[in-house]
N, C-alpha and C positions, 0 to 999 in steps of 0.2 A: 852350794853356794857361797856366794862371794866374801866376802874381810870376816869369815868366823878363826876364831882360836879358839877356845874351848866347846868342845861340842862333849854332853852324859847322855844320862840315857833320856828326862824328864825335860833336862836344857840345855841351850846355844850361846855364847856373848857371840854377839862381832861390833864391829867396828860403825857405829853409827854413818847410812849412809848422806844424811842428810842434819852433819854433829851441830850442835849449837854452840861449843870450841872444842878445842884440839883432844882426841883420846873417851870424848865420850862412847858408851858403850851401852847397848842393848844387849839383853839376858833377855829371853823368850824360852815361852813351854815350843817342845815341838810339834810336840799336837794343837790342833786351828786349842783355843782356849778364850771365849768374850766377857766372861768374868773370873776375877781372884777368886770371889768364891764356890767357879766353879773348874779350880787346883782341883786338885784329891790330893792331901797328908804328900807326899810323898813328892809334889810336883810343887809345894811346896819349903818342901824342904830342902828339895834340891836348890831350887830360885834361889835361897839367901848364902847356902854352901857357896853359889859360885857365885854371886855378889861377892863375896867375901874372901874369896881365891879372887878376885879380876880387883878387885880392893890394895891385895896386898900385895899380888904383879905393880903396879901404879908404886904403890907405895916403895919396894925394893926399885926397883927400871928406876920407876924418873923422879921420886921424890919429893914425892904430893902427900897433902894426912889430906886433905880437905876434899874435900866429893856432899855431894844433890846424889843422896838413894832415888829416884818414885818413883812408882807404879801407876800404868797406867792404864784405867779400867771401868773400858766400855767405851762408849758411840765414842759419847761429847767430851772425856774426860782427856780428847790426844791435841798439842794442837794448832797441825791444819786439818780440817775435812776430813781432804784427802789421806791425811796415815791413815797405815792400820792400824783395825778397830781392836783386834784378836788384846787378849789384858796381852805385858810385855816393861820390867823390869830396869830400867833408866841410870847408869851410873854417869854422870857427867864431875867431870875433875877440878876442885876451885883453888886459886888462890890470889896475887895481887895482880896477876898480866888478868883476868880472864875472872874474875868477877859482877858484870855489865853481862853476860848474859840478854843479848835480844832473838827472840823469836821471830 
């Protein structure tokens, strides 16, 4: 997979191929899962551990201090009908330069 920068047993993190702002990251389960409620406890745990790791990397490498952390859950939770319908977590850095996010 292109742009994957963290790969774990249950999840991976990648640069969003259609970012709403610079630094937009997706964290996805390694297995195809449609809904958040269908993730195992280990998948949920690793999802949030990975999210914490991504935030820490942004804070140390790019001095980002503000983030939107979203979970897209279900077919209609995506901002576009053509987006991946599987559950995933999004991390979007926010600062003075990128507070007006466009979809």
